[in-house]
N, C-alpha and C positions, 0 to 999 in steps of 0.2 A: 448167322443165327443158329447154325448147327443143324438145320433141317433139310439141307440140300437145295437144289434149284427150285425156283418158284413153281414151275409146271409139275415137277415131281412131287413137291410138297402138296400142291393142290390135288393131285390125283389121289394121294394118300388121305387127304382130308375128306374128300367126297365119297370115299369108300362106303358102300351101303346105301347110298341115295338112289332113288328111282330116276329122278330127273335132276336138272341143274337148279331147281327152285329151292333147294335146301329145306324142304318140308317133309316129303314122304320117304321113309326108309323102306328098303326092299324086304320082301318076305323072308328071304334067305338070311339076311342080316338080323332081322328081328328075332328069328327063331334061335339065333345064337346069343343075342344080347338082352332081349326084353326081360324085365324082372318086375315082379309084384312088390319088390322091396323099395324101389325108387324109380323115378322116371329116367329116361335116357336123354331127353331134350328138355331144356328149360328156357322159356321166353321170359325175360325180365323187362318190365316197362319202367325205364327211368322216369319218364313223364308222359302224360297224354297231351301236353301242350304242343302246339305246332305253329310254325311261322308261315304256313301256306294254307290255302283253302281248296284242296283238290276235290273236284266234283265226283271223282271215283272213290272217295273215302267217306265212310259213314260216321266218322268220329263226332261231327257236329250234330248228328241226329241222336246221339246217345245222351241220356239224362245223367251224365257223369260230371262231378266236380273236377275241374282241372287242378292238377297238383304235381308234386315232385316227390319221388321216393326218398324217405328219410334214410340217411346213411347207416344208422344203427340197425334198421330193418334189413338193409342190404347186406351188411356184415353178417347178420344172423343167417340169412339165406345162404350165403357163400360158405359160411362155416359149417352149416348142416350138410351142404353138398360135399364138402371136403371129407366128411366122416363116412361117405359112401363110395362105392366104386365110381371111377371117373366117368363123368357124363360124356356123351357123344358131342353135344353142343350146348353152349349158352348163347342165346341170341338177345342182344341188348336193344330190343325194339318190340313195340306192339302197336299202340294207336297214336303215338305222337312222334316228334322229331327228337331222338335221344340226345343229340349234341346240344340241345337247349339246357339240359341239366347242368348246373354249375360245377358238379363234381364227377362228370361222366368219365373223364380220363383217369381219375383216382379210382373209380369203380372198376374200370377195366384192369388197371394195374393190380388192384387187390385180388381179383379173380385169377390173374396170370400168376401172381406170387403163390397163391394157394394151389395152383395147378389142378383145378377142379374139372376141367373139360378138355377134350381133345381139340376142340375148336371154339374160339371166342369170335363170334360173328356180330356184325352190326349193319343195319340198314340206315341210310341217311339220304336226305335230298341234296346235300352238298353245299347248302347256302352258308353254313357256318365255318367252312373250311378255308379261312384266310391263312396266310403263311404261318403265323405263330401256332394257331390251332392245328394246322396240318402237321407241323413238326412234332407237336406233343402227341397227336393222334398216332402217327407212325411209330413213335417210340413207346407207346402205352402197353404193348403186348397183344394188341388185337391181331387175330390171325387172318380174318376174312372179312371183306367189306363189299357191300352192294350199294352203289350209288344210283338212285332212281332218277335218271335224267328225263326219260320218258318222251323225249321229242328231239327232233333235229331242226324243226322250224319254229320261229319265234311265235307265230300265231297259234300253233298247236300247243306249245308250252303254256301260253297265256290262257288258253281255253281249259286245259286240263288242270293247271295249278292255281289259276286265279291270280296270277301275277306275271308281269312282263320282265322276267329275270333269267331267261335262258342264257344270255351272254355272261352274266355273273357266274352261273353254275358251271358253264363250260370253262371259264377262266380258272375257277377254283379247282375243278377236276384235273385240268391240264397241269396246274401247278403241283397238285398232289402226286401225280405220276412223275413229274420232273424231280421233285424232292426225293421220292423213293429211289430213283436212279442215281441221283447225286450222292445219296447216303449209302448206296450199294446194299439196299435191303432186299432180302429174299421174301420177306413177308411184311405186311399182309398181302394176300392175294386180293386184287381189287378188280371188280367187274363193274361195267356200266350197263344199265338195264333200260329197256323200252318195252312197253306193253303193246301187243298187236291186236287191234280191234278196229271198229269202223272209222275212228278219227286218225288212225295212223297206218292203215293197210297200204300195201303196194310201195310206191316210190319212197315214202318217208322212212320206211323200215330199211330199205336199201341205202338211203342216204345216211341213216344213223350208223349202220354197220360200217360203211365206208369212212365216216367221220372218225370213228374211234378205233378201227382196226389198226394195229401197229402202235397204238398208244396205250390202250387198256390191256390188262392181263387177260380179260375176256369180255366179249360183247354178248349180252344175254337178251334174248327176245322171249317174252312170256305171253300167255293169254291173260284174260281178265275174268274175274268173277264178280258177282253183284252183292256180295256180303249177305247172302241168303235173302235176296229181294229188297235189301235196304236202299239200293240205288235204282231208282225208277227208270225204265226205258233203256236199260243197258243190256245189249246182247252179249251173253256169256260166250267167251272164246277159250276158256280153260278146258281141260280134258273132260269129256263126258262119257258115260257108259249107258248101254241099253238097260241093264239091270242094276239096281242099287244093291250094294253090299256094305257091311259094317265099316265105319271109318276107323282105320287102325291108329290114328293119332291118339285116340282115347287110351291106348295101351302103352304109349311111350312118351307122351308130352304133357307138360303143364305150362300155364302162363300165369305169372305173378304180376298183377296190376300195381300201379304206383302206391296205392294205399294198403297193400297187403292182401287184398281179396284175390283169390286164386280161381282162374278159369280153366276149363277142360282143354282149351286150345287157344292159339293166338288169333283165330278168326272171331272169337267171341267179343265183338265190339260193344255189345249192349249188356254184357254180363248175364245173359239169360242162361248160360251154361256155367255159372259160378258153382264151385264145388267146395269152397271152404274159405277161411280167413286166417291169415298168419298171426293175427292178434289173439286168436283162440287156440290154434293147433299148429303143429309142425308140418312141413312139407310131406314128410313120411306118413304122418297120420292122415293127411288129406288124400294122399295117393292111395291109401287103403281105406278111405272113408266110405260111408253109406251113400253119399251123393254121387260120387264118380262111379261107384259100383252100379248104381241104379241106371246111369247113362249107358254103361257098357252092356248091361243086360238088355236094355231097350234097343240098342243098336243091333245086337245079335238076333233079337226077336223081330227086327224089321220095323220097329216103332221109331222112326227117325224124327218125330216131332216132339220127343221128350224134352228137348231144349229148343227154344225159339230159333236160335241161330242155326241149329242143325237141320231144320225142316226143309229148307230149299237150298242148302249149301251144296257146292259141287267140288269142294276141295278134296273130299274123300276119294274122288275118282282118280286122283294122282297116285294113290296107293294101290296095292294088289288085293285081290279077294282072298282073305285068310279066314273065312267064316268057320270052316271045319276045325282048323288048328286053334283059333281063338276060343271056340266053344269048349275045347278040352282043357283050357287053362283056368281051372276052377278057383285057383288062388286069387284071381282077379275079381271074383264075385262073392266069395264067402268070407 
C-alpha cells in the first residue's frame, strides 16, 4: 500500500491524539492545525439503524426517524471537504451500525479516491463481516477500524448487546484478520475493543486481552460514559476531572447525521446540540454559523448546559484544558 509497516503507519495515523480513543486531539496539535475555516474531524452517520440493542447505547431513546444517508448528499459532503485542507479524520459512524448501509463500501471508496482525510476510520460491531463483505471492506480504502466486541464471555455479550451472538462476532473478526494476512495488507489497522466497567471488570478484561493478543493489531480497553445521563444507573468509568473546562471538540469536530442535520459532536445522540442542516447550508457555513458560535461562547463562560447533551457529558475530560488559548481565538465567535 506504500505506507510502510502496519505499526509504523498506525503511529503516524494517531499523531496528535491524547488517547487511543480517536476522539480528543492534544493541545499542541490543535494549536498547529485548528481552523475557523473548516473542521479537522468529521463524523458521518451512514445510518442510525442497528442490528443490536445494546443497553449502553441511547439510540432507542432518541425521537429520531431511522434512515439511510442519500448518496447524493454524501457526495456533496465529500466534495466540499475536498475543496478544503485535508481533514485529520473522517469517522463513518455515529448512532447506528454503518455496515448496514447498502452503499457503505462505495462511500468509503469515494472518500479514499478524493483523498479528503489523513485517516478514514469506521466503528463496527462486526456482525456483517462475512467473507465477501470482509474482502470488500479490506479493499475499500479504509485506514483504521475499531470492532466493538465488548466481551469475552457469552453471558456478558448477551447482557450488553441484547443478543446471543458472541461466537458469530468472534468468527467474523478472526476471519477478517486471517484475510488481511493472506492478502498481505498493511492497512487497515484493526483493533478490537472492550469497555471496562462493573459488568466486565477484573478477570474478563484479562481474558479479552489474552483472547485477542497476537491476533488483533491492537487490543483496546476503554471506559464508559452514560451519554449525559441517558443511561440510567450506569457508573461512569471514562476520564473525569475535578474542575470542568471547555470541551475542545467544539473547536475541531462536526457530526453529520444521516438526514443532513449537523451536530456539534458525535456524542449528540438526541440532536440537542444540532447546529445546522445541510439542506439549507454548507458545512463551512455551519462551522462558522451562529448556533455553533453560541455553544463555544457558552462553553468558555462555563455554561455547560447550553445544549442538553453537554450538561452532564464527561467526554470533554479526555481533552486538555485550553481555556486561555481558546478565548483568544476570536474568529470562532465573531
